[in-house]
Every structure is written in C-alpha cells, then in structure tokens.
C-alpha positions in Angstrom: 0.1 -0.4 -0.1 1.3 3.8 -0.6 2.5 5.8 2.2 0.9 9.0 2.6 4.1 10.9 1.5 4.3 8.8 -1.6 0.4 9.3 -2.7 0.5 12.9 -2.2 3.5 13.2 -4.3 1.5 11.1 -7.0 -1.3 13.3 -6.5 0.9 16.6 -6.5 2.7 15.5 -9.8 -0.3 15.0 -12.1 -2.0 17.9 -10.8 1.4 19.8 -12.3 1.4 17.4 -15.2 -2.4 18.4 -16.5 -3.9 21.4 -14.2 -1.4 23.9 -12.8 2.1 24.0 -13.3 2.9 25.8 -10.3 0.4 24.0 -8.0 2.3 23.8 -4.2 1.1 22.3 -0.6 2.7 24.5 1.5 3.3 23.4 4.6 1.8 24.7 7.9 3.6 22.9 11.2 2.5 25.4 13.3 -1.6 25.3 12.1 -0.9 21.3 12.0 0.2 20.9 15.2 -2.3 23.6 16.8 -5.3 21.3 15.4 -3.7 18.3 16.4 -3.2 19.6 19.9 -6.8 20.8 20.2 -7.8 16.8 19.5 -5.5 15.6 21.8 -3.8 13.7 19.4 -0.8 13.1 18.0 0.2 14.7 14.9 0.7 12.1 11.7 2.4 12.7 8.2 -1.2 12.3 6.8 -2.8 14.7 8.9 0.1 17.5 7.7 -0.5 16.4 4.1 -3.9 16.8 4.6 -3.9 20.6 6.0 -1.2 21.8 3.8 -4.0 20.5 0.9 -6.8 22.1 2.2 -4.4 25.6 2.7 -3.4 24.9 -1.2 -7.1 25.0 -2.3 -8.4 28.8 -0.6 -5.8 30.2 -3.0 -5.8 27.2 -6.4 -6.6 28.7 -9.6 -8.1 25.6 -10.9 -10.7 24.2 -8.1 -12.7 25.6 -5.8 -12.7 25.0 -1.9 -16.7 23.9 -1.6 -16.8 23.0 1.7 -15.3 23.7 5.6 -12.1 22.8 7.1 -13.8 21.0 10.1 -11.1 19.0 12.1 -13.6 18.0 15.3 -13.8 14.7 17.6 -17.6 13.0 16.4 -18.6 10.9 19.3 -22.4 9.6 19.1 -24.6 7.2 17.5 -21.8 4.6 18.2 -19.3 6.7 15.6 -16.1 7.7 17.1 -14.3 9.4 14.3 -12.4 12.7 13.8 -14.0 15.1 11.1 -11.7 16.3 8.5 -14.2 17.9 6.1 -17.8 19.4 6.5 -20.2 19.9 3.8 -21.4 23.5 3.3 -24.6 22.6 4.4 -23.3 21.1 7.7 -24.9 17.6 7.7 -22.0 15.3 5.6 -18.7 15.3 7.2 -15.8 13.1 5.9 -13.4 11.2 8.5 -11.2 9.4 9.7 -12.5 7.0 12.5 -10.4 6.9 15.7 -9.3 3.7 15.7 -7.5 4.3 12.0 -5.5 7.2 13.6 -1.9 5.5 13.6 -2.4 4.0 10.5 0.1 5.4 7.4 -2.3 6.1 5.0 -6.3 5.6 6.6 -9.4 5.3 4.9 -11.3 8.2 4.4 -15.2 7.6 5.9 -18.0 9.5 5.2 -20.9 10.1 7.6 -24.6 12.1 7.4 -26.3 13.8 10.5 -30.3 13.3 10.7 -32.1 15.8 12.7 -35.9 14.7 13.2 -38.4 17.0 12.6 -40.7 15.1 15.1 -40.3 17.0 18.4 -40.8 13.4 20.3 -38.0 11.8 18.7 -34.9 11.3 20.7 -32.8 13.9 19.0 -30.4 13.8 16.0 -28.1 10.7 15.1 -25.2 10.2 13.1 -25.4 7.7 10.2 -22.3 5.7 8.6 -22.0 6.5 4.9 -19.5 4.1 3.9 -16.4 4.4 2.8 -15.3 7.9 0.5 -11.8 6.9 -0.6 -8.8 4.5 0.5 -7.0 7.0 1.8 -6.8 11.1 1.9 -4.7 11.8 -1.7 -7.0 9.8 -4.0 -10.1 11.8 -2.0 -8.7 15.1 -2.4 -7.8 14.3 -6.4 -11.4 13.1 -6.6 -12.5 16.1 -4.6 -10.6 18.3 -7.0 -12.4 16.8 -10.0 -15.9 17.0 -8.7 -15.1 20.9 -8.5 -13.4 21.5 -11.5 -13.4 25.5 -12.4 -12.9 25.6 -16.5 -13.1 29.3 -17.0 -9.5 29.2 -15.3 -8.0 26.5 -17.2 -8.6 27.5 -20.9 -9.3 24.9 -23.5 -9.0 21.4 -23.9 -11.1 19.9 -21.0 -14.4 18.1 -21.1 -16.4 15.5 -19.5 -17.0 12.3 -21.0 -19.7 9.6 -20.1 -18.6 7.3 -22.9 -15.5 7.1 -24.9 -12.5 4.9 -26.0 -10.0 4.1 -23.3 -6.6 5.0 -24.2 -4.4 2.0 -25.0 -1.5 3.4 -22.7 -1.7 1.0 -19.4 -3.8 2.3 -16.6 -2.5 3.6 -13.0 -4.5 2.5 -9.8 -5.2 5.2 -7.8 -7.0 4.8 -4.7 -10.6 4.4 -6.1 -9.7 6.1 -9.5 -8.5 4.6 -12.7 -5.8 6.7 -14.3 -4.8 6.7 -18.1 -2.3 8.8 -19.0 -1.2 9.7 -22.9 1.6 11.9 -24.1 -1.4 14.5 -24.6 -4.5 13.1 -22.5 -5.5 12.1 -19.2 -8.6 10.2 -18.2 -9.7 9.6 -14.5 -12.4 7.5 -14.0 -14.2 6.1 -10.9 -14.0 2.7 -9.9 -17.6 3.3 -8.2 -16.9 1.0 -5.2 -16.8 4.4 -3.1 -19.4 6.8 -2.2 -17.3 9.8 -3.3 -15.7 10.4 -6.6 -15.6 11.3 -10.2 -19.0 10.5 -11.4 -18.3 10.3 -15.2 -14.6 10.3 -17.2 -12.6 13.3 -16.9 -10.6 13.9 -20.5 -8.1 16.5 -20.0 -5.6 17.9 -22.9 -1.7 18.1 -21.0 -0.7 22.1 -20.6 2.7 21.8 -21.3 
C-alpha cells in the first residue's frame, strides 16, 4: 500500500502535469500541531499532508474548495471518528475513524447527520455513509475533479460519460483509475466508493 508521502507526491505531480504547473501545498506545521493538540492526538504525516492540501485549496486557480475544514471529534450514535471536512450544509462529514488515526494512510469515511422534525424523536443521529476513498490523497483528487473551474483552465477539458479508453496502461490510485498518454488524461472512478468522479474526465496536457 502507498504511504501517505508517496500518495501525495503522485497527487501533486499529476496536478502539475495536467492542471496547474505551479501547484504547491505549503507546509503549516504550527497550524497542524495546534489542530492535533485540540484533539488530544499526535500529529501524523498524513494529517500534515491533508492540512497543507486544504491550505492550498484556498488559493488554487483550478478548483474551488467549496466545503469547510472542520477538525473535530465526532462521538455519538456509536461513532468514534475525527472529521476532516464538513459539507457546506453542515450535514455531511468526511472523517478518519479514531481507531485508524495511527495508520500510515488511513481510509476516508463519510458520516451524515439526521435531524428529526418530530419533537417526540430522541434527537439527531450520526449515520455511517460508507467509504469515501481508500486514502486522503485519492479523496482529494476526486474532490478537486468534482469542483473544477473550467473557465480558469482554458480550452482542452471535457467530461465524457462514454469514450474509448487510451491503449496506454492505467494506474490505480485508490478509487481512481488513471490513463495518461503524451497529450491526454483520462480519470474514471471505479464506483466502489461513495465519493469520486461520476464520469470520465478527459484533459489535454497543459505543457
């Protein structure tokens, strides 16, 4: 299995080849340490990588960070997890299960909140929504592809639901299958995880 470092290196290089040649994830050790300390948990390399990705997303030119960095413990309805990102509406969380915190490259899980309308109901519940991605770097790439900013990318990007795949060998990256040729990128979600690219993405090389 890929280490977090290797997975994020692959993510960053692919982004630079095809979307933003100047893409960087600036390290923010003080911010990361403060967030982990608030949880009472040790700083892990994958957590540092995730926070640097979120910080990059606030200034990125090729995708929009549409949701909120929400680092918090979720402990209710039998769930013990740490939220990494909260959907803008506040009812979906992408998390790392607490028992996976010390893993080298933990799986991303999704949890949703049910708020009852009935006043006689016994309160809100947190429901597991399944796996979002096998690890954070593949989740991040899928997230970016969901919220592309085509008007900032210029010509040469299209989303296709059906097309002939390149004859080049593909690379498996978490829940994503990736084909690269000299001038074309195709990414397809394998459909086994809740969150990912719903259709194939086709992109002409920027360099």
